[in-house]
SERO-4910 file (N, C-alpha, C, O; in steps of 0.05 Angstrom, whole numbers):
BEGIN
 pado doro    nc1    nc2    nc3   cac1   cac2   cac3    cc1    cc2    cc3    oc1    oc2    oc3
  Met    A   2403   -631   3100   2411   -595   3111   2445   -598   3122   2448   -608   3145
  Thr    A   2465   -591   3107   2492   -597   3116   2492   -576   3130   2473   -561   3133
  Glu    A   2523   -575   3144   2528   -547   3166   2536   -533   3158   2532   -512   3171
  Ser    A   2553   -530   3128   2568   -513   3111   2544   -507   3095   2531   -525   3082
  Leu    A   2536   -474   3096   2520   -462   3070   2544   -464   3052   2568   -467   3056
  Arg    A   2522   -459   3025   2533   -455   2999   2527   -424   2996   2506   -412   3000
  Arg    A   2550   -416   2989   2558   -387   2984   2543   -381   2964   2528   -399   2957
  Gly    A   2542   -354   2948   2532   -354   2927   2557   -346   2902   2578   -337   2911
  Ala    A   2555   -348   2884   2577   -346   2866   2589   -317   2862   2610   -309   2852
  Ala    A   2568   -305   2875   2583   -270   2871   2592   -267   2896   2604   -247   2904
  Asp    A   2588   -286   2910   2595   -271   2948   2625   -264   2947   2640   -278   2933
  Gly    A   2634   -242   2961   2650   -232   2971   2655   -235   3004   2675   -226   3016
  Ala    A   2636   -247   3016   2636   -242   3044   2655   -256   3056   2672   -269   3044
  Ala    A   2653   -255   3081   2677   -269   3097   2673   -309   3097   2652   -320   3102
  Gln    A   2696   -322   3089   2694   -341   3089   2690   -357   3123   2694   -346   3144
  Ala    A   2681   -380   3119   2678   -391   3142   2687   -388   3169   2710   -398   3172
  Gly    A   2677   -379   3189   2698   -381   3212   2712   -344   3221   2725   -334   3239
  Glu    A   2701   -336   3198   2708   -297   3195   2684   -289   3217   2664   -300   3225
  Gln    A   2699   -263   3221   2670   -252   3240   2666   -233   3215   2683   -220   3203
  Ser    A   2628   -232   3209   2618   -211   3183   2621   -183   3210   2618   -181   3234
  Ser    A   2630   -156   3177   2629   -134   3184   2596   -126   3182   2586   -109   3197
  Arg    A   2587   -136   3167   2563   -139   3161   2532   -140   3171   2522   -162   3165
  Pro    A   2522   -130   3179   2494   -141   3196   2481   -170   3177   2473   -170   3153
  Val    A   2483   -189   3193   2465   -210   3177   2442   -215   3186   2433   -213   3209
  Ala    A   2423   -225   3153   2402   -233   3156   2396   -266   3152   2412   -279   3140
  Ala    A   2377   -275   3161   2364   -300   3149   2338   -310   3144   2320   -314   3161
  Ile    A   2337   -313   3120   2312   -319   3117   2298   -343   3108   2313   -361   3100
  Thr    A   2271   -349   3109   2268   -374   3099   2246   -375   3077   2232   -355   3071
  Gly    A   2245   -396   3065   2227   -389   3041   2231   -365   3022   2215   -351   3011
  Gly    A   2269   -364   3023   2277   -343   3004   2282   -348   2983   2293   -329   2971
  Gly    A   2276   -385   2959   2271   -378   2933   2264   -369   2921   2277   -368   2900
  Ser    A   2233   -352   2925   2218   -340   2908   2197   -321   2917   2193   -323   2942
  Gly    A   2183   -305   2906   2169   -290   2917   2171   -261   2939   2179   -240   2932
  Ile    A   2160   -267   2965   2176   -245   2984   2195   -250   2989   2212   -232   2991
  Gly    A   2202   -275   2994   2226   -280   3019   2256   -277   2988   2279   -272   2994
  Ala    A   2250   -280   2964   2273   -278   2943   2274   -246   2946   2296   -237   2952
  Ala    A   2253   -227   2942   2258   -199   2941   2260   -187   2971   2267   -164   2976
  Thr    A   2254   -206   2989   2272   -187   3021   2299   -196   3021   2313   -184   3038
  Ala    A   2314   -220   3002   2341   -228   3003   2343   -199   2996   2344   -182   3014
  Arg    A   2344   -191   2967   2350   -173   2952   2348   -145   2961   2366   -130   2957
  Glu    A   2326   -137   2975   2328   -111   2991   2352   -111   3006   2372    -97   3003
  Leu    A   2346   -132   3028   2368   -126   3052   2402   -125   3045   2419   -112   3057
  Ser    A   2404   -141   3024   2430   -143   3007   2439   -112   2996   2460   -100   2996
  Ser    A   2409   -107   2986   2424    -80   2976   2427    -61   2986   2432    -40   2975
  Arg    A   2422    -66   3015   2419    -48   3043   2454    -52   3060   2463    -38   3078
  Gly    A   2469    -77   3046   2487    -72   3062   2481    -99   3078   2501   -104   3092
  Tyr    A   2463   -116   3080   2467   -137   3097   2479   -169   3084   2471   -179   3063
  His    A   2497   -179   3101   2507   -211   3085   2476   -229   3095   2471   -234   3119
  Val    A   2456   -236   3069   2442   -258   3078   2448   -285   3068   2463   -296   3051
  Val    A   2427   -293   3088   2435   -328   3090   2410   -335   3079   2394   -333   3098
  Ile    A   2398   -342   3058   2370   -347   3046   2372   -384   3047   2388   -403   3042
  Thr    A   2344   -378   3058   2337   -415   3061   2307   -415   3044   2292   -397   3036
  Asp    A   2304   -447   3041   2289   -454   3025   2288   -482   3023   2309   -494   3022
  Leu    A   2264   -496   3022   2262   -525   3017   2269   -529   2995   2279   -549   2985
  Asp    A   2265   -512   2987   2281   -519   2949   2305   -505   2939   2306   -484   2927
  Glu    A   2327   -522   2949   2356   -514   2957   2365   -505   2922   2382   -488   2923
  Ser    A   2362   -509   2906   2365   -502   2879   2351   -470   2875   2361   -452   2862
  Ala    A   2327   -469   2888   2320   -438   2878   2335   -416   2910   2344   -394   2904
  Cys    A   2336   -423   2931   2350   -411   2937   2378   -396   2934   2386   -373   2935
  Val    A   2393   -428   2927   2425   -421   2912   2412   -403   2887   2426   -382   2886
  Arg    A   2394   -402   2868   2392   -375   2847   2397   -353   2851   2410   -335   2840
  Val    A   2382   -353   2873   2375   -324   2888   2407   -314   2902   2417   -292   2900
  Ala    A   2416   -332   2913   2444   -323   2926   2467   -322   2905   2490   -313   2908
  Asp    A   2456   -332   2883   2477   -327   2858   2475   -294   2848   2492   -277   2844
  Glu    A   2460   -294   2847   2446   -266   2838   2469   -235   2856   2477   -213   2849
  Leu    A   2471   -248   2877   2477   -224   2897   2507   -226   2917   2517   -246   2928
  Gln    A   2514   -201   2918   2545   -206   2937   2535   -209   2968   2513   -206   2979
  His    A   2555   -215   2977   2555   -223   3006   2518   -235   3010   2499   -221   3018
  Ala    A   2518   -274   2999   2491   -282   2999   2511   -301   2996   2532   -301   2982
  Glu    A   2494   -329   3019   2493   -353   3015   2466   -363   3017   2445   -350   3019
  Ala    A   2471   -391   3017   2440   -409   3013   2445   -436   3021   2465   -450   3018
  Ser    A   2420   -440   3033   2426   -474   3039   2389   -484   3051   2372   -473   3066
  Gln    A   2391   -512   3034   2367   -523   3037   2360   -532   3070   2374   -543   3086
  Leu    A   2333   -522   3071   2318   -523   3102   2295   -528   3096   2284   -517   3077
  Asp    A   2283   -550   3117   2262   -557   3121   2253   -545   3142   2260   -556   3163
  Val    A   2230   -515   3145   2223   -504   3177   2208   -527   3184   2212   -525   3208
  Thr    A   2196   -546   3182   2183   -561   3202   2201   -580   3215   2190   -597   3228
  Asp    A   2233   -579   3215   2244   -590   3228   2266   -577   3252   2289   -567   3249
  Pro    A   2254   -580   3272   2265   -553   3294   2302   -561   3297   2319   -545   3305
  Gln    A   2305   -586   3287   2329   -592   3295   2351   -573   3276   2371   -561   3283
  Ala    A   2337   -578   3244   2355   -566   3224   2344   -532   3228   2364   -518   3225
  Val    A   2332   -523   3231   2329   -502   3235   2352   -487   3263   2371   -472   3260
  Thr    A   2344   -496   3281   2374   -493   3298   2396   -497   3291   2411   -478   3291
  Ala    A   2402   -514   3284   2430   -517   3268   2436   -498   3244   2459   -501   3236
  Ile    A   2420   -480   3232   2424   -466   3210   2431   -445   3233   2453   -434   3230
  Ala    A   2417   -439   3253   2414   -410   3270   2446   -408   3286   2460   -388   3292
  Glu    A   2451   -436   3291   2479   -434   3305   2501   -431   3285   2517   -413   3289
  Ser    A   2504   -448   3260   2523   -447   3248   2521   -415   3231   2540   -406   3219
  Val    A   2505   -406   3233   2509   -377   3225   2521   -354   3239   2532   -333   3232
  His    A   2515   -368   3264   2524   -345   3290   2552   -351   3287   2569   -334   3280
  Arg    A   2559   -384   3294   2591   -388   3300   2609   -384   3269   2634   -383   3269
  Arg    A   2596   -384   3251   2616   -375   3228   2618   -345   3221   2638   -337   3209
  Leu    A   2598   -329   3227   2598   -299   3225   2597   -287   3234   2597   -263   3226
  Gly    A   2594   -298   3267   2599   -285   3301   2574   -267   3303   2578   -251   3322
  Arg    A   2545   -263   3288   2525   -245   3294   2502   -260   3281   2505   -274   3262
  Leu    A   2484   -257   3290   2457   -255   3279   2437   -241   3282   2420   -248   3299
  Asp    A   2430   -209   3260   2419   -198   3279   2385   -198   3264   2371   -186   3280
  Val    A   2376   -203   3249   2350   -209   3226   2347   -231   3231   2369   -241   3231
  Trp    A   2327   -249   3236   2304   -269   3216   2283   -265   3215   2268   -257   3232
  Val    A   2278   -273   3187   2251   -272   3174   2239   -295   3170   2241   -307   3149
  Ser    A   2228   -302   3186   2202   -330   3179   2183   -323   3167   2163   -312   3175
  Asn    A   2194   -332   3133   2174   -326   3111   2165   -344   3097   2147   -340   3080
  Ala    A   2178   -372   3101   2165   -393   3087   2132   -397   3106   2123   -393   3128
  Gly    A   2124   -406   3076   2088   -416   3076   2084   -426   3054   2098   -426   3034
  Ile    A   2060   -435   3056   2040   -447   3040   2010   -451   3046   1999   -448   3068
  Ser    A   1998   -459   3023   1973   -453   3012   1956   -474   3001   1965   -485   2981
  His    A   1939   -482   3009   1919   -494   2984   1892   -487   2984   1890   -467   2998
  Met    A   1873   -493   2976   1848   -475   2973   1824   -511   2974   1823   -532   2961
  Ala    A   1811   -502   2994   1782   -519   3000   1753   -514   3014   1755   -502   3036
  Pro    A   1731   -520   3006   1716   -512   3018   1719   -520   3046   1730   -542   3048
  Phe    A   1709   -506   3074   1721   -513   3093   1709   -534   3107   1714   -540   3130
  Thr    A   1692   -547   3092   1683   -577   3102   1698   -603   3088   1701   -626   3094
  Glu    A   1704   -590   3071   1726   -613   3048   1760   -611   3070   1774   -630   3077
  Val    A   1765   -592   3075   1797   -595   3093   1796   -616   3099   1775   -624   3110
  Thr    A   1818   -634   3095   1827   -661   3109   1852   -654   3134   1869   -636   3136
  Leu    A   1845   -674   3149   1863   -674   3176   1892   -668   3170   1906   -652   3183
  Glu    A   1900   -686   3146   1931   -683   3134   1927   -657   3127   1934   -644   3146
  Glu    A   1919   -645   3113   1917   -617   3099   1923   -598   3124   1944   -584   3129
  Leu    A   1900   -601   3138   1904   -580   3162   1932   -586   3177   1951   -571   3179
  Arg    A   1931   -603   3183   1965   -613   3202   1984   -595   3187   1994   -576   3198
  Arg    A   1991   -602   3152   2010   -590   3140   2012   -566   3140   2033   -554   3140
  Thr    A   1984   -554   3141   1984   -521   3135   1994   -510   3169   2009   -490   3168
  Leu    A   1989   -518   3187   1992   -516   3216   2023   -517   3211   2037   -496   3211
  Ala    A   2033   -540   3206   2065   -551   3215   2084   -525   3195   2103   -513   3204
  Val    A   2075   -521   3170   2091   -498   3165   2089   -472   3169   2109   -458   3173
  Asn    A   2062   -463   3168   2058   -435   3174   2054   -429   3194   2051   -404   3195
  Leu    A   2051   -445   3223   2053   -430   3252   2072   -446   3268   2088   -435   3282
  Glu    A   2071   -473   3265   2089   -490   3278   2118   -475   3275   2131   -465   3294
  Ala    A   2127   -476   3244   2153   -468   3242   2164   -443   3239   2186   -437   3229
  Val    A   2144   -425   3250   2147   -398   3258   2158   -398   3287   2177   -384   3294
  Phe    A   2144   -414   3304   2150   -412   3332   2177   -432   3338   2191   -427   3358
  Trp    A   2183   -451   3324   2211   -467   3318   2242   -449   3313   2265   -450   3322
  Cys    A   2226   -431   3292   2243   -406   3279   2256   -390   3299   2280   -385   3303
  Gly    A   2233   -383   3311   2232   -357   3335   2246   -368   3355   2264   -353   3363
  Gln    A   2245   -392   3365   2259   -399   3391   2284   -403   3377   2301   -390   3389
  Ala    A   2295   -415   3356   2327   -416   3349   2334   -393   3341   2357   -395   3333
  Ala    A   2326   -366   3338   2337   -343   3336   2329   -332   3348   2324   -311   3337
  Ala    A   2322   -332   3375   2321   -313   3394   2337   -323   3421   2340   -308   3440
  Arg    A   2347   -356   3420   2366   -370   3438   2394   -354   3425   2413   -347   3439
  Val    A   2393   -349   3397   2428   -347   3387   2430   -310   3401   2446   -298   3415
  Met    A   2411   -305   3390   2409   -274   3391   2408   -267   3420   2423   -249   3427
  Arg    A   2393   -279   3440   2396   -271   3473   2424   -281   3473   2437   -261   3478
  Arg    A   2442   -305   3470   2468   -311   3481   2486   -296   3477   2504   -292   3494
  Ser    A   2483   -281   3448   2499   -267   3439   2500   -225   3456   2517   -208   3452
  Gly    A   2482   -224   3467   2482   -205   3483   2472   -181   3466   2463   -161   3477
  Arg    A   2475   -182   3433   2473   -159   3417   2437   -152   3412   2428   -131   3403
  Gly    A   2422   -174   3421   2394   -169   3415   2389   -178   3382   2404   -192   3367
  Gly    A   2363   -165   3377   2364   -177   3337   2336   -161   3335   2328   -142   3347
  Thr    A   2327   -172   3318   2302   -167   3297   2288   -199   3291   2304   -215   3281
  Ile    A   2268   -206   3294   2251   -236   3283   2233   -209   3268   2227   -187   3278
  Ile    A   2226   -219   3244   2200   -212   3226   2186   -238   3216   2196   -255   3201
  Asn    A   2159   -239   3230   2139   -262   3212   2126   -251   3195   2115   -229   3199
  Thr    A   2123   -265   3173   2101   -261   3150   2082   -268   3162   2087   -290   3171
  Ala    A   2057   -259   3168   2035   -269   3169   2015   -257   3149   2025   -265   3128
  Ser    A   1998   -245   3142   1974   -252   3116   1949   -224   3130   1944   -219   3154
  Met    A   1941   -214   3108   1916   -205   3115   1890   -224   3121   1869   -215   3131
  Ala    A   1894   -249   3116   1884   -271   3126   1893   -274   3155   1886   -297   3163
  Gly    A   1904   -260   3173   1913   -263   3197   1896   -250   3215   1890   -257   3238
  Lys    A   1887   -224   3200   1870   -211   3213   1835   -204   3210   1823   -186   3221
  Gln    A   1824   -227   3193   1803   -228   3183   1790   -264   3175   1803   -282   3166
  Gly    A   1771   -265   3180   1762   -295   3168   1749   -289   3136   1740   -307   3121
  Arg    A   1751   -260   3130   1734   -264   3101   1746   -271   3085   1753   -253   3070
  Val    A   1758   -302   3078   1773   -309   3057   1760   -324   3047   1745   -333   3064
  Pro    A   1756   -335   3025   1739   -362   3017   1760   -388   3008   1780   -387   2994
  Phe    A   1749   -412   3021   1766   -431   3017   1794   -435   3029   1807   -456   3023
  Leu    A   1803   -419   3044   1832   -414   3055   1822   -427   3087   1842   -435   3099
  Ser    A   1806   -429   3096   1803   -430   3130   1827   -442   3149   1829   -435   3173
  Asp    A   1844   -461   3136   1871   -466   3144   1891   -455   3151   1904   -456   3172
  Tyr    A   1894   -441   3126   1913   -421   3129   1901   -394   3143   1918   -379   3154
  Val    A   1875   -386   3145   1866   -369   3157   1874   -375   3190   1883   -359   3207
  Ala    A   1869   -398   3191   1868   -400   3233   1912   -394   3229   1925   -379   3243
  Ser    A   1920   -405   3213   1950   -410   3220   1962   -385   3219   1983   -380   3232
  Lys    A   1945   -362   3200   1960   -337   3203   1952   -318   3230   1965   -299   3238
  Phe    A   1931   -327   3239   1920   -319   3253   1936   -318   3280   1941   -299   3295
  Gly    A   1943   -343   3281   1963   -354   3305   1992   -346   3309   2007   -347   3328
  Val    A   1997   -337   3272   2025   -322   3275   2019   -288   3279   2037   -272   3282
  Val    A   2003   -284   3280   1997   -261   3293   2000   -254   3319   2015   -237   3327
  Gly    A   1981   -273   3337   1986   -272   3358   2009   -284   3372   2015   -274   3394
  Leu    A   2025   -307   3363   2056   -319   3367   2075   -291   3374   2091   -287   3392
  Thr    A   2063   -269   3345   2088   -256   3350   2087   -226   3370   2106   -212   3376
  Gln    A   2054   -221   3378   2055   -211   3401   2071   -224   3427   2083   -212   3445
  Ala    A   2067   -245   3423   2072   -272   3457   2108   -267   3452   2119   -258   3473
  Met    A   2126   -270   3432   2144   -268   3425   2164   -236   3434   2185   -232   3446
  Ala    A   2149   -221   3424   2152   -191   3429   2152   -183   3458   2170   -168   3464
  Tyr    A   2135   -190   3476   2131   -181   3496   2153   -202   3524   2157   -195   3547
  Glu    A   2162   -226   3511   2178   -244   3527   2202   -235   3524   2217   -231   3543
  Leu    A   2210   -231   3494   2237   -219   3488   2251   -194   3491   2275   -190   3490
  Ala    A   2229   -174   3495   2235   -151   3493   2258   -144   3516   2273   -127   3507
  Gly    A   2262   -149   3533   2279   -149   3555   2304   -150   3549   2322   -135   3557
  Asp    A   2306   -173   3529   2342   -187   3518   2335   -164   3484   2343   -174   3464
  Gly    A   2326   -146   3482   2332   -127   3462   2328   -137   3439   2345   -133   3422
  Ile    A   2310   -150   3435   2300   -170   3412   2273   -157   3401   2254   -156   3417
  Arg    A   2269   -145   3370   2245   -140   3371   2226   -161   3355   2240   -179   3346
  Val    A   2203   -164   3351   2188   -180   3342   2165   -168   3332   2151   -158   3350
  Asn    A   2154   -166   3303   2140   -157   3289   2135   -179   3259   2151   -195   3249
  Ser    A   2113   -172   3254   2097   -191   3234   2086   -169   3211   2079   -146   3219
  Val    A   2084   -175   3187   2070   -166   3164   2052   -175   3154   2052   -199   3152
  Cys    A   2028   -161   3141   2002   -179   3137   1999   -167   3106   1985   -148   3099
  Pro    A   2015   -183   3090   2010   -179   3061   1978   -180   3049   1962   -194   3062
  Gly    A   1971   -168   3029   1953   -170   3009   1952   -193   2992   1955   -216   3002
  Tyr    A   1947   -188   2966   1945   -204   2945   1973   -201   2926   1977   -188   2906
  Val    A   1984   -215   2937   2014   -209   2927   2019   -228   2898   2013   -251   2891
  Ala    A   2030   -210   2888   2038   -223   2855   2059   -245   2864   2081   -235   2867
  Thr    A   2059   -273   2870   2077   -289   2874   2073   -310   2865   2051   -311   2855
  Pro    A   2089   -334   2863   2085   -364   2849   2056   -373   2862   2036   -382   2850
  Met    A   2062   -367   2889   2041   -377   2905   2011   -369   2896   1993   -386   2893
  Gln    A   2009   -340   2892   1983   -326   2881   1972   -338   2861   1948   -344   2862
  Glu    A   1992   -344   2830   1987   -362   2815   1980   -383   2816   1976   -393   2794
  Arg    A   1976   -396   2837   1967   -432   2837   1934   -422   2855   1912   -434   2852
  Glu    A   1939   -396   2877   1910   -397   2885   1888   -386   2860   1865   -393   2855
  Leu    A   1908   -364   2845   1880   -365   2818   1868   -386   2809   1843   -388   2806
  Ala    A   1885   -402   2804   1879   -423   2792   1858   -443   2804   1841   -453   2789
  Trp    A   1858   -450   2835   1838   -458   2844   1817   -444   2857   1796   -454   2865
  Glu    A   1826   -417   2860   1797   -408   2861   1779   -405   2843   1756   -406   2851
  Gly    A   1784   -401   2814   1781   -398   2795   1761   -428   2783   1743   -425   2767
  Ala    A   1769   -449   2793   1755   -473   2797   1741   -479   2811   1723   -494   2806
  Leu    A   1747   -468   2840   1722   -475   2851   1708   -451   2847   1684   -457   2852
  Arg    A   1708   -433   2843   1685   -414   2833   1675   -421   2800   1659   -407   2788
  Gly    A   1684   -437   2792   1679   -439   2762   1678   -411   2743   1661   -402   2727
  Val    A   1698   -404   2748   1703   -377   2727   1735   -382   2710   1751   -400   2707
  Pro    A   1733   -360   2702   1770   -361   2690   1785   -353   2716   1774   -348   2738
  Thr    A   1808   -354   2712   1828   -340   2729   1831   -309   2729   1836   -295   2749
  Asp    A   1827   -300   2705   1827   -272   2694   1809   -259   2707   1812   -236   2713
  Glu    A   1787   -274   2714   1774   -267   2731   1764   -258   2756   1753   -237   2762
  Val    A   1771   -276   2770   1784   -275   2801   1809   -259   2807   1812   -250   2830
  Gln    A   1828   -255   2785   1840   -233   2792   1830   -209   2792   1838   -194   2809
  Ala    A   1808   -199   2773   1803   -179   2771   1782   -172   2796   1776   -151   2807
  Leu    A   1771   -200   2803   1763   -189   2825   1777   -181   2853   1768   -166   2871
  Trp    A   1800   -194   2854   1823   -184   2871   1836   -157   2874   1847   -146   2893
  Val    A   1830   -148   2848   1840   -119   2837   1821   -104   2850   1826    -87   2867
  Ala    A   1796   -111   2843   1771    -86   2855   1770    -84   2883   1760    -65   2894
  Asp    A   1782   -107   2898   1779   -112   2922   1803    -96   2946   1806    -95   2971
  Thr    A   1817    -84   2922   1851    -72   2936   1841    -40   2924   1833    -35   2901
  Pro    A   1843    -23   2946   1826      7   2944   1856     17   2915   1853     29   2893
  Met    A   1878      8   2926   1902     18   2914   1897     10   2882   1907     27   2867
  Arg    A   1888     -4   2873   1877    -17   2849   1899    -28   2826   1903    -27   2802
  Arg    A   1907    -38   2849   1934    -61   2835   1940    -85   2851   1937    -85   2875
  Leu    A   1949   -108   2832   1962   -130   2856   1992   -115   2867   2009   -100   2857
  Glu    A   1987   -128   2891   2018   -125   2906   2038   -137   2889   2034   -153   2871
  Thr    A   2066   -126   2898   2089   -140   2889   2101   -142   2912   2102   -126   2932
  Pro    A   2115   -171   2908   2135   -179   2927   2160   -160   2939   2176   -165   2958
  Glu    A   2159   -139   2924   2179   -117   2937   2163    -98   2952   2177    -86   2969
  Asp    A   2133    -90   2952   2127    -77   2964   2124    -84   2994   2122    -68   3014
  Val    A   2125   -112   2994   2139   -123   3015   2166   -130   3037   2171   -131   3061
  Ala    A   2175   -132   3017   2201   -131   3019   2208   -105   3031   2219   -106   3053
  Arg    A   2205    -83   3021   2209    -55   3036   2204    -57   3062   2222    -55   3078
  Val    A   2179    -61   3068   2177    -62   3096   2181    -70   3116   2177    -62   3139
  Ile    A   2194   -100   3102   2213   -122   3126   2235   -101   3124   2239    -90   3145
  Ala    A   2250    -93   3103   2272    -84   3114   2271    -55   3129   2292    -43   3135
  Phe    A   2241    -43   3133   2241    -23   3154   2241    -31   3177   2255    -21   3194
  Leu    A   2225    -54   3181   2227    -63   3212   2249    -80   3221   2251    -87   3245
  Ala    A   2274    -88   3198   2298    -92   3214   2315    -76   3222   2333    -80   3238
  Gly    A   2308    -53   3211   2318    -17   3206   2319    -13   3235   2304    -25   3250
  Pro    A   2337      6   3243   2339     25   3266   2313     48   3263   2305     63   3281
  Asp    A   2304     47   3242   2288     71   3245   2261     55   3254   2247     71   3266
  Ala    A   2250     30   3253   2233     21   3270   2244      4   3299   2239    -19   3306
  Gly    A   2260     22   3310   2277     15   3336   2252     10   3363   2252    -10   3377
  Phe    A   2237     25   3365   2215     29   3382   2183      8   3369   2161      9   3380
  Ile    A   2188     -2   3353   2168    -18   3349   2167    -50   3348   2183    -64   3335
  Thr    A   2149    -59   3364   2157    -87   3370   2121    -93   3381   2105    -78   3392
  Gly    A   2118   -126   3371   2092   -137   3370   2071   -126   3353   2047   -127   3359
  Glu    A   2078   -116   3332   2058   -106   3312   2055   -118   3289   2074   -124   3275
  Ala    A   2035   -123   3285   2029   -144   3251   2016   -117   3228   1993   -108   3224
  Ile    A   2040   -109   3217   2040    -86   3196   2023    -94   3166   2031   -110   3149
  Ala    A   1996    -74   3165   1983    -86   3140   2008    -70   3113   2022    -49   3111
  Val    A   2002    -94   3098   2010    -78   3072   2001    -90   3047   2012   -107   3034
  Asn    A   1979    -77   3045   1958    -95   3035   1944    -73   3008   1925    -81   2993
  Gly    A   1954    -48   3004   1938    -33   2985   1912    -22   2996   1897     -5   2987
  Gly    A   1910    -37   3020   1875    -16   3026   1859    -41   3031   1837    -40   3041
  Ala    A   1874    -74   3019   1845    -91   3019   1828    -90   3047   1804    -87   3049
  Phe    A   1849    -95   3068   1837    -90   3102   1849    -80   3116   1872    -86   3122
  Met    A   1831    -54   3128   1839    -32   3139   1828    -39   3175   1804    -41   3183
  Asp    A   1851    -42   3190   1848    -48   3217   1856    -19   3233   1855    -18   3258
***
């Protein structure tokens, strides 16, 4: 990760060193799926968006679509790299209003077959990285005196364990929900709100992989697995990344100004609490 973030080709935002007149939002895992949809949604609402992803070319492609956007490669499991991004954004643009910790991974295996390496990798990306990102964002927001908003992508698997072949993922997402509450409690005095979103069956590249994995584990075609997921959703369709992005944008904005510590279900009724 280099200190200078790559601006999107269409970007008309401030050059390095200038103050941004727009609110600034940083997004991890912004190269595809929910992260990319969130970048587009926040951009459409007037934010300068900083899109990060482990796949640099993916986040650059998203930034190139947008006005007032920039992109950078980021390994969220590297606390120093995360801190460098947060500090760079604040130094160059003069503010960091919103941080969306969205990067995540999954794999599928029966509980008794999950390896130590798989468990540690899932927890490192899905939980520990949310911790490092939250620390980096909160330190910058606290120092600025402006407050801010942190939004963590959890899952309906962070509220229930009735999810086949995803035990380590479930553990990581339950952790995100609890971490969100702890962050919200400690950071409220600094004017920093912290919430999480809990999507259901979202049509993303990750879901396409999970369809194939679950089909193989169940010994059924992927379209049969997808039909099971739709049947499990009272609104009778798969969720889109945009469904989640609009809720993230709401949590980032003033209409959610007195909401903190919540895990907002966005799943079409697949899990109700």
